[in-house]
DSSP file (Angstrom, degrees, kcal/mol; ACC not computed):
  #  RESIDUE AA STRUCTURE BP1 BP2  ACC     N-H-->O    O-->H-N    N-H-->O    O-->H-N    TCO  KAPPA ALPHA  PHI   PSI    X-CA   Y-CA   Z-CA
    1    1 A M              0   0    0      0, 0.0     2,-0.4     0, 0.0     0, 0.0   0.000 360.0 360.0 360.0 134.9    0.0    0.0    0.0
    2    2 A K        -     0   0    0      1,-0.0     2,-0.4     0, 0.0     0, 0.0  -0.633 360.0-132.8 -80.0 130.8    1.3    3.4   -0.9
    3    3 A D        -     0   0    0     -2,-0.4     2,-0.3     5,-0.0     7,-0.1  -0.705  29.5-179.3 -86.6 128.1    1.7    5.7    2.1
    4    4 A T    >   -     0   0    0     -2,-0.4     3,-0.8     5,-0.2     5,-0.1  -0.836  37.7-119.0-124.8 164.2    0.3    9.2    1.6
    5    5 A F  T 3  S+     0   0    0     -2,-0.3    63,-0.2     1,-0.2    64,-0.1   0.810 111.6  48.5 -69.5 -30.6    0.1   12.4    3.7
    6    6 A I  T 3  S+     0   0    0     62,-0.1     2,-0.4    61,-0.1    -1,-0.2   0.291  94.1  89.6 -99.2  12.0   -3.7   12.5    3.7
    7    7 A S    <   -     0   0    0     -3,-0.8    65,-0.2     2,-0.1    -3,-0.0  -0.861  56.1-160.9-106.9 142.8   -4.3    8.8    4.7
    8    8 A S        +     0   0    0     -2,-0.4     2,-0.2    63,-0.1    -1,-0.1   0.313  59.1 112.1-100.4   7.9   -4.6    7.6    8.2
    9    9 A E        +     0   0    0     -5,-0.1    -5,-0.2     2,-0.0     2,-0.1  -0.563  64.8  15.4 -81.9 143.9   -3.9    4.0    7.2
   10   10 A G  S    S-     0   0    0     -2,-0.2     2,-0.3    61,-0.1    65,-0.2  -0.408  82.7 -80.0  96.8-170.9   -0.7    2.3    8.3
   11   11 A R        -     0   0    0     -2,-0.1     2,-0.3    64,-0.1    62,-0.2  -0.954  31.0-167.3-133.4 149.9    2.0    3.1   10.9
   12   12 A I        -     0   0    0     60,-0.6    64,-0.2    -2,-0.3     2,-0.1  -0.984  18.2-125.5-136.8 152.5    5.0    5.4   10.9
   13   13 A G     >  -     0   0    0     -2,-0.3     4,-2.2    92,-0.1     5,-0.2  -0.197  35.3 -92.4 -86.4-179.2    7.9    5.7   13.3
   14   14 A R  H  > S+     0   0    0      2,-0.2     4,-2.7     1,-0.2     5,-0.2   0.933 121.2  48.6 -60.6 -49.3    9.2    8.6   15.3
   15   15 A F  H  > S+     0   0    0      1,-0.2     4,-2.5     2,-0.2     5,-0.2   0.925 113.1  46.3 -62.3 -46.3   11.7    9.9   12.7
   16   16 A V  H  > S+     0   0    0      1,-0.2     4,-2.5     2,-0.2    -1,-0.2   0.897 112.7  51.9 -62.9 -40.5    9.2    9.8    9.8
   17   17 A F  H  X S+     0   0    0     -4,-2.2     4,-2.4     2,-0.2     5,-0.2   0.939 111.3  46.1 -60.9 -47.8    6.6   11.5   12.0
   18   18 A I  H  X S+     0   0    0     -4,-2.7     4,-2.5     1,-0.2    -2,-0.2   0.919 113.1  49.5 -62.9 -44.1    8.9   14.3   13.0
   19   19 A V  H  X S+     0   0    0     -4,-2.5     4,-2.4    -5,-0.2    -1,-0.2   0.919 112.6  47.4 -61.9 -43.6   10.2   14.9    9.4
   20   20 A R  H  X S+     0   0    0     -4,-2.5     4,-2.2     2,-0.2    -1,-0.2   0.897 112.1  48.7 -67.6 -39.3    6.6   15.0    8.0
   21   21 A V  H  X S+     0   0    0     -4,-2.4     4,-2.3     2,-0.2    -1,-0.2   0.918 112.2  49.0 -65.8 -42.0    5.4   17.4   10.7
   22   22 A V  H  X S+     0   0    0     -4,-2.5     4,-2.7    -5,-0.2    -2,-0.2   0.910 110.9  50.7 -63.5 -41.4    8.4   19.7   10.1
   23   23 A L  H  X S+     0   0    0     -4,-2.4     4,-2.4     1,-0.2    -2,-0.2   0.897 110.1  49.7 -62.7 -40.1    7.8   19.6    6.3
   24   24 A L  H  X S+     0   0    0     -4,-2.2     4,-2.2     2,-0.2    -1,-0.2   0.896 112.0  47.7 -66.2 -39.4    4.1   20.5    6.9
   25   25 A V  H  X S+     0   0    0     -4,-2.3     4,-2.7     2,-0.2     5,-0.2   0.926 112.7  48.5 -66.3 -44.1    5.1   23.4    9.1
   26   26 A L  H  X S+     0   0    0     -4,-2.7     4,-2.7     1,-0.2     5,-0.2   0.882 110.4  52.0 -64.1 -37.5    7.7   24.6    6.6
   27   27 A L  H  X S+     0   0    0     -4,-2.4     4,-2.5     2,-0.2     5,-0.3   0.927 111.0  47.5 -62.3 -45.0    5.1   24.3    3.8
   28   28 A T  H  X S+     0   0    0     -4,-2.2     4,-2.2     1,-0.2    -2,-0.2   0.941 115.2  44.4 -61.9 -48.0    2.6   26.4    5.7
   29   29 A L  H  X S+     0   0    0     -4,-2.7     4,-2.4     2,-0.2    -2,-0.2   0.904 114.7  49.4 -64.5 -41.4    5.2   29.1    6.6
   30   30 A G  H  X S+     0   0    0     -4,-2.7     4,-2.5    -5,-0.2     5,-0.2   0.932 112.7  45.0 -65.1 -47.1    6.6   29.2    3.1
   31   31 A V  H  X S+     0   0    0     -4,-2.5     4,-2.7    -5,-0.2     5,-0.2   0.905 113.7  51.0 -65.1 -40.3    3.3   29.5    1.3
   32   32 A T  H  X S+     0   0    0     -4,-2.2     4,-2.7    -5,-0.3     5,-0.2   0.924 111.0  48.2 -62.2 -44.0    2.1   32.2    3.8
   33   33 A K  H  X S+     0   0    0     -4,-2.4     4,-2.4     2,-0.2     5,-0.2   0.929 114.1  45.7 -62.3 -46.2    5.3   34.2    3.3
   34   34 A V  H  X S+     0   0    0     -4,-2.5     4,-2.5     2,-0.2    -2,-0.2   0.915 114.5  48.3 -64.0 -42.9    5.1   34.0   -0.5
   35   35 A A  H  X S+     0   0    0     -4,-2.7     4,-2.7     2,-0.2     5,-0.3   0.910 112.4  47.8 -66.1 -42.3    1.3   34.9   -0.5
   36   36 A V  H  X S+     0   0    0     -4,-2.7     4,-1.9    15,-0.3    -2,-0.2   0.935 114.6  46.2 -64.3 -45.3    1.8   37.8    1.9
   37   37 A D  H  X S+     0   0    0     -4,-2.4     4,-0.9    -5,-0.2    -2,-0.2   0.902 114.5  48.8 -62.8 -40.0    4.7   39.2   -0.1
   38   38 A Y  H >< S+     0   0    0     -4,-2.5     3,-0.5    -5,-0.2    -2,-0.2   0.949 116.0  39.9 -66.3 -49.9    2.8   38.7   -3.4
   39   39 A F  H >< S+     0   0    0     -4,-2.7     3,-0.8     1,-0.2     8,-0.5   0.727 109.1  60.5 -78.0 -20.4   -0.5   40.4   -2.4
   40   40 A D  H 3< S+     0   0    0     -4,-1.9    -1,-0.2    -5,-0.3    -2,-0.2   0.760 109.3  44.2 -73.5 -23.1    1.2   43.2   -0.4
   41   41 A H  T << S+     0   0    0     -4,-0.9     2,-0.3    -3,-0.5    -1,-0.2   0.129  80.2 132.5-107.2  20.0    2.9   44.3   -3.7
   42   42 A W    <   -     0   0    0     -3,-0.8     3,-0.4     1,-0.1     5,-0.2  -0.561  42.5-159.7 -71.2 132.1   -0.1   44.0   -5.9
   43   43 A H  S    S+     0   0    0     -2,-0.3    -1,-0.1     1,-0.2     3,-0.1   0.389  75.9  69.1 -98.5   3.1   -0.4   47.2   -8.0
   44   44 A H  S    S-     0   0    0      1,-0.2     2,-0.2     0, 0.0    -1,-0.2  -0.061 112.9 -42.2-114.4  33.9   -4.1   47.0   -8.9
   45   45 A G  S    S-     0   0    0     -3,-0.4     2,-1.0     3,-0.0    -1,-0.2  -0.786  81.0 -52.6 136.1-179.4   -5.8   47.6   -5.6
   46   46 A N        +     0   0    0     -2,-0.2    -6,-0.1     1,-0.1    -3,-0.1  -0.784  60.9 146.0 -97.9  95.4   -5.6   46.7   -1.9
   47   47 A Y    >   +     0   0    0     -2,-1.0     3,-1.7    -8,-0.5     4,-0.5   0.076  26.3 121.7-114.4  21.7   -5.5   42.9   -1.7
   48   48 A S  T >   +     0   0    0      1,-0.3     3,-0.8     2,-0.2    -1,-0.1   0.769  66.5  63.5 -62.4 -27.0   -3.2   42.6    1.3
   49   49 A P  T 3> S+     0   0    0      0, 0.0     4,-1.5     0, 0.0    -1,-0.3   0.716  90.4  69.8 -68.2 -16.3   -5.8   40.6    3.3
   50   50 A L  H <> S+     0   0    0     -3,-1.7     4,-2.6     2,-0.2     5,-0.2   0.820  88.4  63.3 -69.6 -29.4   -5.6   37.8    0.7
   51   51 A G  H <> S+     0   0    0     -3,-0.8     4,-2.0    -4,-0.5   -15,-0.3   0.971 107.6  38.9 -60.2 -57.0   -2.1   36.8    1.8
   52   52 A P  H  > S+     0   0    0      0, 0.0     4,-2.4     0, 0.0    -1,-0.2   0.853 114.1  57.3 -62.3 -32.4   -3.0   35.8    5.4
   53   53 A F  H  X S+     0   0    0     -4,-1.5     4,-2.3     2,-0.2    -2,-0.2   0.937 107.0  46.9 -63.3 -45.5   -6.2   34.2    4.0
   54   54 A V  H  X S+     0   0    0     -4,-2.6     4,-2.4     1,-0.2     5,-0.2   0.902 112.1  52.2 -61.2 -40.3   -4.2   32.0    1.6
   55   55 A G  H  X S+     0   0    0     -4,-2.0     4,-2.3    -5,-0.2    -2,-0.2   0.889 109.0  49.3 -62.3 -40.0   -1.9   31.1    4.5
   56   56 A I  H  X S+     0   0    0     -4,-2.4     4,-2.0     2,-0.2    -2,-0.2   0.899 110.5  50.1 -67.3 -40.6   -4.8   30.1    6.7
   57   57 A V  H  X S+     0   0    0     -4,-2.3     4,-1.7     2,-0.2    -2,-0.2   0.936 113.3  45.3 -63.6 -46.0   -6.3   27.9    4.0
   58   58 A I  H  X S+     0   0    0     -4,-2.4     4,-2.5     1,-0.2    -2,-0.2   0.891 110.4  55.4 -64.2 -38.8   -3.0   26.1    3.4
   59   59 A A  H  X S+     0   0    0     -4,-2.3     4,-2.4     1,-0.2    -1,-0.2   0.867 104.9  53.1 -62.5 -36.0   -2.6   25.8    7.2
   60   60 A M  H  X S+     0   0    0     -4,-2.0     4,-2.1     2,-0.2    -1,-0.2   0.911 110.5  46.5 -66.1 -41.7   -6.0   24.1    7.5
   61   61 A F  H  X S+     0   0    0     -4,-1.7     4,-2.3     2,-0.2    -2,-0.2   0.913 114.3  47.6 -64.9 -41.6   -4.9   21.5    4.8
   62   62 A C  H  X S+     0   0    0     -4,-2.5     4,-2.5     2,-0.2    -2,-0.2   0.855 109.4  54.0 -68.4 -34.4   -1.6   21.0    6.5
   63   63 A L  H  X S+     0   0    0     -4,-2.4     4,-2.3     2,-0.2    -1,-0.2   0.921 108.6  49.2 -63.3 -43.8   -3.3   20.6    9.9
   64   64 A F  H  X S+     0   0    0     -4,-2.1     4,-1.7     1,-0.2    -2,-0.2   0.932 112.8  46.8 -59.6 -46.7   -5.5   17.9    8.5
   65   65 A A  H  X S+     0   0    0     -4,-2.3     4,-1.8     1,-0.2    -2,-0.2   0.876 110.8  53.2 -64.2 -37.2   -2.5   16.1    7.0
   66   66 A G  H  X S+     0   0    0     -4,-2.5     4,-2.0     1,-0.2    -1,-0.2   0.877 106.7  51.7 -65.6 -37.8   -0.7   16.5   10.3
   67   67 A L  H  X S+     0   0    0     -4,-2.3     4,-2.1     2,-0.2    -1,-0.2   0.859 107.2  53.4 -66.6 -34.2   -3.6   14.9   12.2
   68   68 A M  H  X S+     0   0    0     -4,-1.7     4,-1.9     2,-0.2    -2,-0.2   0.889 108.7  49.6 -65.3 -38.3   -3.5   12.0    9.8
   69   69 A Q  H  X S+     0   0    0     -4,-1.8     4,-2.3     1,-0.2    -2,-0.2   0.883 109.0  52.4 -66.8 -36.9    0.2   11.6   10.6
   70   70 A M  H  X S+     0   0    0     -4,-2.0     4,-3.0     2,-0.2     5,-0.2   0.889 106.3  53.4 -66.0 -38.4   -0.6   11.6   14.3
   71   71 A L  H  X S+     0   0    0     -4,-2.1     4,-2.1     2,-0.2    -1,-0.2   0.915 109.7  48.2 -61.9 -41.5   -3.2    8.9   13.8
   72   72 A K  H  X S+     0   0    0     -4,-1.9     4,-1.9     2,-0.2   -60,-0.6   0.917 113.1  47.8 -62.6 -42.9   -0.5    6.7   12.1
   73   73 A R  H  X S+     0   0    0     -4,-2.3     4,-1.6     2,-0.2    -2,-0.2   0.907 110.3  51.2 -67.4 -41.4    1.9    7.4   14.9
   74   74 A L  H  <>S+     0   0    0     -4,-3.0     5,-2.7     1,-0.2     4,-0.4   0.891 109.0  51.9 -62.2 -38.8   -0.6    6.7   17.6
   75   75 A R  H ><5S+     0   0    0     -4,-2.1     3,-1.0     1,-0.2    -1,-0.2   0.894 107.9  52.0 -62.7 -39.2   -1.4    3.4   15.9
   76   76 A D  H 3<5S+     0   0    0     -4,-1.9    30,-2.0     1,-0.2    -1,-0.2   0.808 111.9  46.2 -66.0 -29.6    2.3    2.6   15.9
   77   77 A M  T 3<5S-     0   0    0     -4,-1.6    -1,-0.2    28,-0.2    -2,-0.2   0.429 113.3-119.7 -90.5  -0.1    2.4    3.3   19.6
   78   78 A D  T < 5 +     0   0    0     -3,-1.0    -3,-0.2    -4,-0.4    -2,-0.1   0.881  66.7 140.2  58.7  41.9   -0.7    1.2   20.2
   79   79 A K      < -     0   0    0     -5,-2.7    -1,-0.2    -6,-0.1    -2,-0.1  -0.799  59.3 -93.2-107.9 155.1   -2.6    4.2   21.6
   80   80 A P    >   -     0   0    0      0, 0.0     3,-1.4     0, 0.0     4,-0.1  -0.342  26.5-125.9 -70.7 150.7   -6.3    4.9   21.0
   81   81 A A  G >  S+     0   0    0      1,-0.3     3,-2.0     2,-0.1     4,-0.2   0.742 101.3  75.8 -67.7 -24.3   -7.2    7.3   18.1
   82   82 A Y  G >  S+     0   0    0      1,-0.3     3,-1.6     2,-0.2     4,-0.3   0.613  72.4  84.5 -67.8  -8.1   -9.2    9.6   20.3
   83   83 A W  G X  S+     0   0    0     -3,-1.4     3,-1.4     1,-0.3    -1,-0.3   0.753  75.0  72.1 -62.0 -21.8   -5.9   11.0   21.6
   84   84 A T  G X  S+     0   0    0     -3,-2.0     3,-1.6     1,-0.3    -1,-0.3   0.785  84.4  67.5 -64.5 -24.3   -6.0   13.3   18.6
   85   85 A L  G X  S+     0   0    0     -3,-1.6     3,-1.8     1,-0.3    -1,-0.3   0.754  84.9  70.9 -65.3 -22.9   -8.9   15.1   20.3
   86   86 A L  G X  S+     0   0    0     -3,-1.4     3,-1.3    -4,-0.3    -1,-0.3   0.684  80.8  74.7 -66.5 -15.8   -6.3   16.3   22.9
   87   87 A M  G <  S+     0   0    0     -3,-1.6    -1,-0.3    -4,-0.3    -2,-0.2   0.635  86.2  63.9 -70.6 -11.7   -4.9   18.5   20.2
   88   88 A L  G <  S+     0   0    0     -3,-1.8    -1,-0.2    -4,-0.1    -2,-0.2   0.606  83.6  87.4 -84.2 -12.4   -7.9   20.7   20.7
   89   89 A V  S <> S-     0   0    0     -3,-1.3     4,-2.0    -4,-0.2     3,-0.2  -0.792  84.0-125.7 -92.9 114.8   -6.9   21.6   24.3
   90   90 A P  T  4 S+     0   0    0      0, 0.0     2,-1.1     0, 0.0    -2,-0.1  -0.305  91.3  10.2 -60.9 138.7   -4.5   24.6   24.4
   91   91 A G  T  > S+     0   0    0      1,-0.1     4,-1.1    -4,-0.1     3,-0.4  -0.332 121.9  66.6  88.6 -52.8   -1.3   23.8   26.2
   92   92 A L  H  > S+     0   0    0     -2,-1.1     4,-2.5     1,-0.2     5,-0.2   0.803  89.3  67.2 -68.5 -28.8   -2.0   20.1   26.4
   93   93 A N  H  X S+     0   0    0     -4,-2.0     4,-2.4     1,-0.2    -1,-0.2   0.878  98.7  50.3 -61.9 -37.8   -1.6   19.9   22.6
   94   94 A L  H  > S+     0   0    0     -3,-0.4     4,-2.4     2,-0.2    -1,-0.2   0.894 110.6  49.4 -67.1 -38.9    2.1   20.7   22.8
   95   95 A L  H  X S+     0   0    0     -4,-1.1     4,-2.4     2,-0.2    -2,-0.2   0.910 112.2  47.7 -66.1 -41.4    2.7   18.0   25.5
   96   96 A V  H  X S+     0   0    0     -4,-2.5     4,-2.8     2,-0.2     5,-0.2   0.912 111.6  51.0 -64.9 -42.4    0.8   15.4   23.4
   97   97 A L  H  X S+     0   0    0     -4,-2.4     4,-2.0     1,-0.2    -2,-0.2   0.917 111.7  46.9 -62.4 -43.3    2.7   16.4   20.3
   98   98 A L  H  X S+     0   0    0     -4,-2.4     4,-1.3     2,-0.2    -1,-0.2   0.896 112.9  49.8 -64.5 -39.9    6.0   16.0   22.2
   99   99 A Y  H  X S+     0   0    0     -4,-2.4     4,-2.5     1,-0.2     3,-0.4   0.932 111.5  47.5 -64.0 -45.6    5.0   12.7   23.6
  100  100 A V  H  < S+     0   0    0     -4,-2.8    -1,-0.2     1,-0.2    -2,-0.2   0.861 112.8  50.3 -64.5 -34.9    3.9   11.3   20.3
  101  101 A A  H  < S+     0   0    0     -4,-2.0    -1,-0.2    -5,-0.2    -2,-0.2   0.739 121.5  31.5 -75.0 -22.6    7.2   12.5   18.7
  102  102 A T  H  < S+     0   0    0     -4,-1.3    -2,-0.2    -3,-0.4    -1,-0.2   0.640  89.6 103.8-112.7 -17.1    9.4   10.9   21.4
  103  103 A A  S  < S-     0   0    0     -4,-2.5   -89,-0.1    -5,-0.2     2,-0.0  -0.388  73.2-112.1 -69.9 143.7    7.6    7.8   22.6
  104  104 A P        -     0   0    0      0, 0.0     2,-0.1     0, 0.0    -1,-0.1  -0.328  31.8-103.6 -72.7 157.4    9.0    4.5   21.3
  105  105 A S        -     0   0    0      1,-0.1     2,-0.5    -2,-0.0   -28,-0.2  -0.441  30.8-117.9 -75.2 153.2    7.1    2.2   19.0
  106  106 A Q        -     0   0    0    -30,-2.0     2,-0.3    -2,-0.1   -28,-0.1  -0.823  26.6-134.0 -92.2 129.1    5.4   -0.9   20.3
  107  107 A S              0   0    0     -2,-0.5   -30,-0.0     1,-0.1   -31,-0.0  -0.632 360.0 360.0 -84.4 140.3    6.7   -4.1   18.7
  108  108 A K              0   0    0     -2,-0.3    -1,-0.1     0, 0.0    -2,-0.0   0.359 360.0 360.0-119.6 360.0    4.2   -6.6   17.5
């Protein structure tokens, strides 16, 4: 089975999880920076709010893909999938993310 960013099927290890999350964050930051720079220098009107809007839309897609990666990682750790709901709790989400990124895989 081919592993994709938007699929929650399969398992991934710590290193792959960290690399994918970092890539998603860099993609979000890069697209936001390019969009803000592009729309701030638009010469045919005031379109500067479009830059952050494009960044927010891309961030939502990357957030969805990041949650799919977390589901794969939780499956690899033999933890329940509902732990992804903890990402909605401010403050606790960082602790859960650090735990998921550092906890060892369960061997089967």
